[in-house]
MARKEKOL-744120 format. One record per residue: residue in one letter; x negated, y negated, z negated of N, C-alpha, C in turn; residue number from 1. Coordinates in pm, whole numbers. Each point is the difference from the previous one (the first is absolute). Layout:
BEGIN
("A" (X Y Z) (X Y Z) (X Y Z) NUM);
...
***
This chain:
BEGIN
("X" (-18818 2525 -22066) (-134 67 -24) (-30 83 128) 1);
("X" (-127 5 23) (-46 74 127) (21 143 -40) 2);
("X" (68 91 111) (20 123 -25) (-106 82 68) 3);
("X" (-91 46 -94) (-126 52 50) (10 142 65) 4);
("X" (116 73 -41) (9 130 56) (40 -15 156) 5);
("X" (45 -111 45) (26 -35 135) (-117 -54 68) 6);
("X" (-61 -104 -62) (-110 -65 90) (-129 65 -15) 7);
("X" (-18 94 -96) (-118 72 -14) (13 127 62) 8);
("X" (109 41 45) (20 142 55) (-112 32 118) 9);
("X" (-13 -80 108) (-98 38 104) (-149 32 -56) 10);
("X" (-35 -103 -94) (-132 16 -51) (-12 130 -83) 11);
("X" (95 31 -82) (-7 119 -79) (0 128 89) 12);
("X" (77 1 106) (7 105 97) (-141 19 60) 13);
("X" (-51 -104 38) (-135 3 73) (-102 69 -92) 14);
("X" (2 -32 -133) (-82 55 -93) (8 154 1) 15);
("X" (138 46 -12) (25 133 6) (-43 85 132) 16);
("X" (22 -74 106) (-46 53 139) (-146 23 -1) 17);
("X" (-69 -93 -53) (-151 14 1) (-59 114 -69) 18);
("X" (99 80 -83) (-46 106 -63) (-7 128 91) 19);
("X" (70 -17 121) (-9 99 110) (80 125 -21) 20);
("X" (120 -23 -95) (84 115 -19) (90 24 107) 21);
("X" (40 -90 98) (80 28 103) (-62 -75 133) 22);
("X" (52 51 110) (-40 -74 122) (75 -120 17) 23);
("X" (-46 -122 4) (76 -143 6) (100 4 107) 24);
("X" (-28 73 112) (109 8 110) (132 64 -36) 25);
("X" (-22 92 -101) (128 75 -46) (83 -81 -89) 26);
("X" (-54 -113 -60) (77 -76 -93) (17 -149 48) 27);
("X" (-15 -16 133) (13 -139 53) (132 -63 -32) 28);
("X" (112 76 0) (121 -52 -31) (6 -62 -142) 29);
("X" (-67 69 -101) (-16 -56 -133) (-63 -121 -4) 30);
("X" (-125 -12 73) (-75 -117 2) (82 -118 61) 31);
("X" (66 33 100) (77 -101 76) (104 -66 -102) 32);
("X" (64 101 -52) (119 -29 -94) (-49 -110 -124) 33);
("X" (-126 49 -60) (-60 -84 -101) (-38 -146 55) 34);
("X" (-44 -9 119) (-36 -129 58) (128 -82 32) 35);
("X" (104 57 57) (121 -57 28) (61 -62 -135) 36);
("X" (-5 82 -110) (52 -51 -133) (-89 -113 -46) 37);
("X" (-131 18 -9) (-83 -91 -59) (-1 -143 73) 38);
("X" (39 4 139) (7 -121 84) (139 -55 -16) 39);
("X" (91 60 -75) (139 -57 -10) (73 14 119) 40);
("X" (-4 110 74) (70 10 134) (107 113 -11) 41);
("X" (41 46 -118) (98 104 -21) (135 -48 73) 42);
("X" (46 -120 -38) (117 -33 54) (6 -26 153) 43);
("X" (-125 -11 65) (-20 -22 141) (12 124 65) 44);
("X" (-58 110 -51) (-3 117 65) (91 111 -47) 45);
("X" (45 -14 -123) (83 104 -72) (147 11 58) 46);
("X" (52 -103 63) (131 -5 34) (104 -13 -124) 47);
("X" (82 104 -10) (97 11 -117) (-68 52 -119) 48);
("X" (-122 53 15) (-81 55 -111) (-78 -101 -67) 49);
("X" (24 -25 -130) (-66 -101 -67) (-82 41 -126) 50);
("X" (-67 105 4) (-67 36 -128) (-121 -86 -19) 51);
("X" (-67 10 -115) (-111 -77 -30) (-123 36 92) 52);
("X" (-12 139 10) (-104 49 85) (55 82 107) 53);
("X" (-32 -30 135) (60 51 106) (-100 67 91) 54);
("X" (42 131 50) (-85 78 88) (72 15 130) 55);
("X" (-59 -36 111) (73 8 116) (-2 135 64) 56);
("X" (101 32 97) (4 130 68) (68 107 -73) 57);
("X" (66 -31 -108) (69 111 -63) (152 -14 18) 58);
("X" (71 115 29) (136 3 43) (72 -79 -104) 59);
("X" (89 -92 53) (63 -97 -90) (156 10 8) 60);
("X" (75 38 -97) (143 -3 14) (26 -17 -147) 61);
("X" (119 -73 -42) (30 -9 -140) (50 123 -69) 62);
("X" (82 69 72) (59 126 -56) (-60 120 77) 63);
("X" (-42 114 -73) (-38 117 87) (93 119 -30) 64);
("X" (6 87 106) (96 98 7) (-50 125 -85) 65);
("X" (103 69 -65) (-38 118 -73) (-77 108 74) 66);
("X" (27 -8 138) (-59 114 80) (-167 -20 3) 67);
("X" (-44 -131 -32) (-133 -26 -9) (-72 74 -117) 68);
("X" (75 30 -94) (-62 43 -128) (82 124 -48) 69);
("X" (-44 113 46) (63 134 -58) (-12 13 -139) 70);
("X" (-99 -56 -73) (-14 21 -145) (120 -67 -75) 71);
("X" (76 -89 64) (115 -51 -73) (99 103 -62) 72);
("X" (18 102 63) (90 104 -48) (-54 66 -130) 73);
("X" (-131 20 -17) (-63 61 -113) (14 -106 -117) 74);
("X" (-28 -132 44) (1 -103 -108) (152 -18 -47) 75);
("X" (83 10 79) (143 -3 -53) (42 109 -92) 76);
("X" (-44 121 46) (17 117 -90) (-59 -7 -130) 77);
("X" (-96 -68 -3) (-79 -23 -137) (63 -115 -91) 78);
("X" (99 -78 56) (53 -108 -63) (45 26 -140) 79);
("X" (89 105 -25) (45 40 -132) (-110 10 -100) 80);
("X" (-119 81 45) (-107 14 -99) (-67 -125 -29) 81);
("X" (-10 -89 105) (-61 -133 -25) (73 -83 -98) 82);
("X" (138 -4 26) (90 -64 -85) (-3 46 -148) 83);
("X" (-25 130 -10) (5 67 -138) (-126 -43 -67) 84);
("X" (-124 -13 61) (-108 -48 -60) (22 -150 -38) 85);
("X" (57 -83 87) (23 -134 -49) (97 -12 -117) 86);
("X" (102 83 0) (90 -10 -123) (-57 55 -111) 87);
("X" (-105 86 3) (-64 51 -125) (-90 -122 -58) 88);
("X" (-34 -94 80) (-70 -107 -49) (85 -121 -34) 89);
("X" (130 34 3) (91 -121 -46) (109 -15 123) 90);
("X" (-43 2 120) (81 -7 118) (47 -138 44) 91);
("X" (19 -81 -88) (55 -132 34) (-112 -114 22) 92);
("X" (-110 55 -29) (-132 -96 27) (-6 -129 -88) 93);
("X" (74 15 -116) (1 -117 -93) (-155 -33 -49) 94);
("X" (-71 102 -9) (-143 -9 -34) (-87 -42 98) 95);
("X" (48 -5 135) (-88 -32 113) (-29 -141 4) 96);
("X" (-102 -39 77) (-25 -142 3) (92 -80 101) 97);
("X" (22 -119 -38) (73 -84 96) (-82 -24 126) 98);
("X" (43 21 124) (-73 -14 115) (-68 -128 7) 99);
("X" (-131 -12 24) (-77 -121 -12) (2 -96 113) 100);
("X" (74 29 104) (2 -91 119) (68 -122 -12) 101);
("X" (97 -19 -95) (78 -119 -10) (108 -13 99) 102);
("X" (22 110 67) (115 -4 104) (133 19 -47) 103);
("X" (15 38 -127) (140 5 -58) (-9 -30 -137) 104);
("X" (118 -35 -56) (12 -53 -140) (-83 86 -102) 105);
("X" (-75 -57 -83) (-85 80 -88) (87 104 -82) 106);
("X" (-57 124 4) (66 117 -72) (114 61 94) 107);
("X" (44 -51 101) (100 65 82) (-58 103 91) 108);
("X" (-113 -5 25) (-80 97 91) (-115 61 -73) 109);
("X" (6 132 -26) (-101 62 -83) (-73 113 80) 110);
("X" (-132 10 -33) (-77 105 79) (-78 84 -95) 111);
("X" (2 138 20) (-84 88 -73) (-92 59 99) 112);
("X" (-130 -34 -14) (-99 24 105) (-63 137 -12) 113);
("X" (-23 65 112) (-66 132 6) (-148 -41 58) 114);
("X" (-3 -105 99) (-131 -32 50) (35 -144 48) 115);
("X" (-118 -79 5) (12 -136 36) (-116 -32 85) 116);
("X" (28 -44 120) (-100 -31 104) (-101 128 8) 117);
("X" (67 114 11) (-78 119 19) (-54 58 -111) 118);
("X" (5 -59 -111) (-68 69 -123) (97 60 -110) 119);
("X" (-22 119 -43) (101 50 -84) (9 -87 -139) 120);
("X" (131 -7 -32) (23 -59 -128) (7 84 -116) 121);
("X" (-121 18 -67) (-32 115 -83) (102 4 -117) 122);
("X" (74 -108 -43) (82 -9 -109) (126 84 31) 123);
("X" (40 9 112) (132 68 40) (-19 123 70) 124);
("X" (-101 45 63) (-1 118 88) (11 121 -68) 125);
("X" (-34 21 -120) (6 120 -63) (150 37 -29) 126);
("X" (91 -85 -1) (145 31 -18) (62 34 128) 127);
("X" (-60 9 113) (71 28 124) (-73 112 84) 128);
("X" (-24 111 -59) (-69 103 81) (59 36 123) 129);
("X" (146 39 -1) (72 37 111) (9 -103 108) 130);
("X" (23 -123 -50) (-6 -113 89) (-120 -12 90) 131);
("X" (-119 -2 -64) (-121 -8 68) (-34 112 80) 132);
("X" (40 125 -50) (-18 123 92) (73 -22 132) 133);
("X" (125 -44 -7) (77 -23 121) (-68 -100 85) 134);
("X" (-43 -116 -60) (-64 -100 74) (-130 34 57) 135);
("X" (-71 103 -50) (-134 43 41) (9 44 156) 136);
("X" (118 58 51) (12 40 120) (17 -98 101) 137);
("X" (16 -112 -44) (19 -129 100) (-131 -77 6) 138);
("X" (-53 -12 118) (-126 -59 9) (2 -151 -35) 139);
("X" (-80 -46 -100) (1 -132 -65) (107 -39 -87) 140);
("X" (91 101 -51) (106 -41 -80) (-39 -47 -144) 141);
("X" (-130 38 -38) (-40 -63 -132) (-130 -80 10) 142);
("X" (-54 -29 121) (-124 -57 22) (-11 -104 106) 143);
("X" (122 -28 71) (-14 -100 114) (57 -131 -46) 144);
("X" (57 -26 -108) (68 -108 -36) (53 5 -152) 145);
("X" (127 -15 -3) (79 2 -128) (82 130 -1) 146);
("X" (11 48 -126) (91 106 -30) (65 -32 -147) 147);
("X" (133 -16 -6) (55 -32 -125) (149 22 19) 148);
("X" (64 24 -130) (147 5 -7) (41 -144 -18) 149);
("X" (101 -40 74) (42 -142 9) (149 5 -27) 150);
("X" (43 -82 -103) (135 -12 -37) (42 -144 -12) 151);
("X" (118 -31 56) (57 -126 -3) (138 -6 -61) 152);
("X" (4 -87 -97) (136 -17 -60) (99 -53 78) 153);
("X" (136 14 -41) (105 -53 71) (-8 -150 2) 154);
("X" (52 -55 110) (-6 -139 23) (-139 -62 19) 155);
("X" (-87 91 64) (-134 -47 37) (-21 -26 134) 156);
("X" (-71 -110 40) (-43 -17 147) (-151 -10 8) 157);
("X" (-70 86 68) (-139 -7 17) (-25 -91 126) 158);
("X" (-63 -98 -4) (1 -107 112) (-82 52 114) 159);
("X" (20 -55 118) (-79 51 119) (-147 -9 -6) 160);
("X" (-74 93 44) (-131 19 -13) (-57 98 105) 161);
("X" (-137 3 12) (-50 96 93) (-123 72 -77) 162);
("X" (-28 120 51) (-108 77 -86) (-141 -32 35) 163);
("X" (-96 68 -67) (-137 -38 -6) (-74 36 131) 164);
("X" (41 118 63) (-55 32 125) (84 97 91) 165);
("X" (-16 -4 128) (67 75 86) (-66 143 26) 166);
("X" (-114 26 -73) (-66 117 17) (72 116 -78) 167);
("X" (109 -24 -73) (71 103 -60) (160 -25 29) 168);
("X" (70 100 -11) (153 0 6) (44 19 -148) 169);
("X" (123 -27 -34) (59 11 -123) (118 93 -14) 170);
("X" (8 81 -87) (115 85 -20) (68 -23 -131) 171);
("X" (136 12 2) (90 -16 -130) (65 134 -8) 172);
("X" (-16 66 -113) (75 117 -41) (103 -55 -95) 173);
("X" (141 11 35) (91 -53 -93) (29 108 -112) 174);
("X" (-19 -59 -131) (27 96 -105) (122 -43 -78) 175);
("X" (30 -133 2) (141 -41 -58) (51 -114 94) 176);
("X" (100 55 97) (54 -95 81) (126 -61 -65) 177);
("X" (24 -125 25) (108 -79 -57) (77 -73 108) 178);
("X" (122 -20 -23) (88 -90 93) (-49 -138 2) 179);
("X" (-7 -46 124) (-43 -143 16) (-148 -14 12) 180);
("X" (-63 102 9) (-164 -15 26) (-32 21 138) 181);
("X" (-85 -84 51) (-48 23 143) (-133 -82 18) 182);
("X" (-71 53 108) (-131 -65 30) (11 -53 154) 183);
("X" (-44 -108 27) (-8 -54 130) (-157 7 46) 184);
("X" (-20 54 113) (-132 -5 56) (12 -55 145) 185);
("X" (-65 -105 29) (27 -77 109) (136 -43 23) 186);
("X" (71 58 108) (125 -44 16) (131 93 -59) 187);
("X" (-65 113 -40) (97 117 -33) (-3 27 -158) 188);
("X" (127 19 -40) (1 24 -157) (58 159 -1) 189);
("X" (-44 64 -108) (51 134 -33) (26 15 -131) 190);
("X" (74 91 -51) (31 43 -134) (-67 121 -37) 191);
("X" (-44 15 -127) (-51 112 -50) (98 116 -23) 192);
("X" (-34 137 40) (89 94 -35) (-67 93 -101) 193);
("X" (81 37 -101) (-58 83 -118) (-75 124 49) 194);
("X" (-124 11 -21) (-90 116 29) (-60 -7 133) 195);
("X" (33 -101 81) (-41 -12 140) (-120 -98 -1) 196);
("X" (-77 15 112) (-121 -81 21) (4 -69 133) 197);
("X" (-66 -122 12) (-23 -54 132) (-131 -70 2) 198);
("X" (-51 -30 130) (-123 -43 13) (19 -145 91) 199);
("X" (-77 -90 -44) (0 -139 55) (-155 -59 -4) 200);
("X" (-15 -97 83) (-113 -78 0) (8 -133 -70) 201);
("X" (-74 0 -123) (14 -112 -89) (-76 -126 45) 202);
("X" (-58 17 107) (-75 -130 62) (87 -85 62) 203);
("X" (131 45 23) (115 -79 51) (68 -77 -120) 204);
("X" (46 -111 30) (78 -72 -111) (106 81 -48) 205);
("X" (28 19 -131) (104 91 -62) (42 -58 -125) 206);
("X" (111 42 -42) (59 -59 -140) (96 106 -51) 207);
("X" (35 5 -123) (89 91 -80) (105 -63 -70) 208);
("X" (132 58 4) (87 -44 -96) (62 115 -76) 209);
("X" (42 -28 -134) (76 93 -67) (114 -88 -67) 210);
("X" (113 8 76) (111 -88 -31) (111 81 -85) 211);
("X" (-41 129 -49) (78 66 -72) (-24 -27 -155) 212);
("X" (37 94 -79) (-14 -23 -145) (-99 95 -61) 213);
("X" (-27 109 68) (-92 106 -41) (-136 -31 60) 214);
("X" (-106 73 -58) (-137 -4 49) (-12 83 119) 215);
("X" (-90 -46 84) (-41 84 115) (-147 36 -7) 216);
("X" (-39 131 12) (-123 50 -31) (-48 70 127) 217);
("X" (-134 -21 41) (-50 80 115) (-145 41 -43) 218);
("X" (-59 108 56) (-143 22 1) (-43 -64 136) 219);
("X" (-88 -102 -17) (-56 -80 118) (-139 44 11) 220);
("X" (-57 29 119) (-129 30 32) (-34 -26 137) 221);
("X" (-124 -40 33) (-59 -31 122) (-72 118 43) 222);
("X" (-28 11 129) (-79 109 63) (-54 -42 123) 223);
("X" (-124 52 47) (-69 -41 118) (92 -6 124) 224);
("X" (-31 -100 68) (68 -20 143) (-34 124 71) 225);
("X" (84 54 71) (-34 131 69) (-90 -35 128) 226);
("X" (-15 -112 39) (-89 -23 114) (-144 -7 -33) 227);
("X" (-28 -11 -132) (-130 -24 -46) (-95 136 19) 228);
("X" (-116 -17 42) (-96 111 13) (-71 26 -142) 229);
("X" (-58 107 -11) (-80 39 -128) (-110 -106 -14) 230);
("X" (-77 -37 90) (-101 -102 -35) (56 -146 -46) 231);
("X" (117 -26 64) (69 -114 -46) (52 11 -136) 232);
("X" (45 109 -37) (47 7 -139) (-118 4 -101) 233);
("X" (-110 52 45) (-113 -3 -85) (-40 -151 -18) 234);
("X" (0 -74 100) (-31 -132 -10) (86 -85 -88) 235);
("X" (132 23 17) (105 -53 -82) (-5 34 -147) 236);
("X" (-41 127 -20) (-15 38 -138) (-114 -77 -74) 237);
("X" (-99 -25 84) (-113 -85 -69) (60 -148 -18) 238);
("X" (68 -45 102) (49 -133 -20) (100 -9 -110) 239);
("X" (76 98 -33) (99 -2 -100) (-81 -31 -137) 240);
("X" (-107 67 -19) (-81 -28 -129) (-38 -143 6) 241);
("X" (-48 -55 110) (-34 -141 3) (122 -101 -35) 242);
("X" (108 30 68) (116 -81 -25) (57 13 -137) 243);
("X" (-9 126 -54) (40 11 -150) (-78 -77 -91) 244);
("X" (-143 -13 23) (-69 -70 -87) (30 -158 14) 245);
("X" (5 -30 126) (20 -141 33) (137 -57 -41) 246);
("X" (96 89 30) (139 -26 -35) (20 -10 -153) 247);
("X" (-60 86 -71) (4 -8 -146) (-50 -134 -52) 248);
("X" (-112 -42 63) (-52 -138 -59) (96 -113 44) 249);
("X" (50 9 123) (100 -108 46) (122 1 -100) 250);
("X" (48 130 -23) (128 1 -78) (-25 -50 -143) 251);
("X" (-115 27 -67) (-14 -57 -139) (-20 -152 6) 252);
("X" (-71 -45 100) (-12 -149 24) (142 -61 12) 253);
("X" (81 55 66) (140 -59 6) (64 12 -138) 254);
("X" (-12 101 -78) (47 5 -135) (-39 -109 -87) 255);
("X" (-126 -47 32) (-66 -108 -88) (64 -141 43) 256);
("X" (51 0 117) (75 -126 60) (156 18 -11) 257);
("X" (63 -50 -108) (142 31 -3) (81 -68 105) 258);
("X" (-44 -103 64) (65 -68 109) (-18 72 120) 259);
("X" (-76 104 21) (-27 61 130) (88 135 -2) 260);
("X" (63 36 110) (64 130 -3) (-78 103 29) 261);
("X" (35 115 -55) (-82 125 20) (-5 42 130) 262);
("X" (-82 110 40) (6 52 118) (119 84 30) 263);
("X" (46 -5 132) (126 61 33) (-3 105 105) 264);
("X" (-108 45 41) (-8 88 117) (3 145 -30) 265);
("X" (3 38 -123) (-7 142 -45) (134 28 -62) 266);
("X" (109 -13 74) (128 -14 -68) (84 120 57) 267);
("X" (121 -38 32) (118 98 8) (-27 76 126) 268);
***
């Protein structure tokens, strides 16, 4: 099936630019990225980064240092309160949805969403006031991509995949760390530590294992790439709405075709 959120990106962007909200020169990197993507040149220009939508000129490294993000200390300090809110809702995510990407055995990977492709997930947000208050201090943590609690059962492998876009980075705050759980991003694998967080670029190939017997649970969220300018973020915020509408149509079309795998780019 034609992936309209990719092929129609430049045209939708031009319609928005015609409204005169930003100087086109200030968002040329966004236009260039949409054209690279629509022309199918991500593999050619992205190197080891293989997202569905690629923007050139952004600092690229699989793992980012703690020193790049001073807010990690406050995030980790809030981990007990965040876990408490999750536990008040059941804690084990048995009522959460099975992750829809098809990258792990059905039911082995569950997600409780707070936002999806930048839009609040109204069904769940009221149960997490402290979590959302903490995330509100991080630019883009609830509106640049995905925000959800992610749990994987023991004996689970999430297969290799890449993220939707390199315009954001991804943070994992470990809430329940288990023996035998690890994530590989590019060539380096790391294990989660209880109450600790790390940042990586999910536009690189990555995969997850839980080889233990217990569940592993993290709070996962995207945030805007620090190289982006305010006009670029404004442009991307508009495009998020476009992608959300188009991606939803694409996803439901896949659900109607049982022989076709679901979308995989909004994953771990």
